[in-house]
C-alpha positions in Angstrom: 0.0 0.0 0.0 2.9 2.3 0.8 4.4 1.7 -2.6 1.1 2.6 -4.3 1.0 5.9 -2.3 4.6 6.8 -3.4 3.7 5.9 -7.0 0.6 8.1 -7.0 2.6 11.0 -5.3 5.3 10.6 -8.0 2.7 10.9 -10.8 1.0 13.9 -9.2 4.5 15.5 -8.6 5.3 14.9 -12.3 2.2 16.6 -13.4 2.8 19.6 -11.2 6.4 19.9 -12.4 5.4 19.6 -16.0 2.8 22.3 -15.5 5.5 24.6 -13.9 8.0 23.9 -16.7 5.3 24.5 -19.4 4.7 28.0 -18.0 8.3 29.1 -18.9 8.8 29.7 -22.6 12.0 27.7 -22.7 10.3 24.9 -20.8 7.4 25.1 -23.2 9.8 24.7 -26.1 11.5 21.7 -24.5 8.2 20.0 -23.8 7.1 20.7 -27.4 10.3 19.1 -28.7 9.8 16.0 -26.4 6.2 15.7 -27.6 7.3 15.9 -31.3 9.9 13.2 -30.7 7.3 11.0 -29.0 4.8 11.5 -31.8 7.5 10.7 -34.5 8.4 7.5 -32.6 4.8 6.5 -32.3 4.2 7.1 -36.0 7.2 5.1 -37.0 6.1 2.2 -34.7 2.6 2.3 -36.2 4.0 2.3 -39.8 6.3 -0.7 -39.0 3.4 -2.5 -37.4 1.1 -2.0 -40.4 3.9 -3.1 -42.8 4.6 -6.2 -40.8 0.8 -7.0 -40.6 0.5 -6.6 -44.4 3.5 -8.9 -44.9 1.9 -11.6 -42.6 -1.4 -11.2 -44.4 0.3 -11.8 -47.7 2.0 -14.9 -46.3 -1.2 -16.3 -44.9 -2.9 -15.7 -48.3 -0.1 -17.6 -50.1 -0.2 -20.5 -47.6 -4.0 -20.6 -48.0 -3.8 -20.7 -51.8 -1.0 -23.4 -51.7 -3.2 -25.5 -49.3 -6.2 -25.2 -51.6 -4.1 -26.2 -54.6 -2.7 -29.2 -52.7 -6.2 -30.2 -51.6 -7.6 -30.0 -55.1 -4.7 -32.0 -56.5 -5.1 -34.7 -53.9 -8.9 -34.8 -54.6 -8.2 -35.1 -58.4 -5.6 -37.9 -57.7 -8.0 -39.7 -55.4 -10.8 -39.4 -58.0 -8.5 -40.7 -60.8 -7.5 -43.6 -58.5 -11.1 -44.4 -57.7 -11.9 -44.3 -61.4 -9.0 -46.7 -62.2 -10.1 -49.1 -59.5 -13.7 -49.0 -60.9 -12.5 -49.7 -64.4 -10.3 -52.6 -63.2 -13.1 -54.1 -61.2 -15.4 -53.7 -64.2 -12.9 -55.5 -66.5 -12.4 -58.3 -63.9 -16.2 -58.7 -63.6 -16.6 -58.9 -67.4 -13.8 -61.5 -67.7 -15.4 -63.6 -65.0 -18.7 -63.3 -66.7 -17.3 -64.5 -70.0 
């Protein structure tokens, strides 16, 4: 509980100090510079995140397409194999009937 109190006092003290620094023109300039740097950093991080997200989305789409192609190829191969088995069984049945 004591640590929470110190934490809250530190936050309140930081706000008071920032308010006092902001009143001075030089302090205002420094805080504006810090704010600009933070905004620039946040923008860069957001751009990097969106770029990485787009790259992952492209990879997921490629994998999905490859899996669909593999599934359709496997289905076609199974269908051909089933047709060959049916033809072989039909030929064997005709030979037995003759």
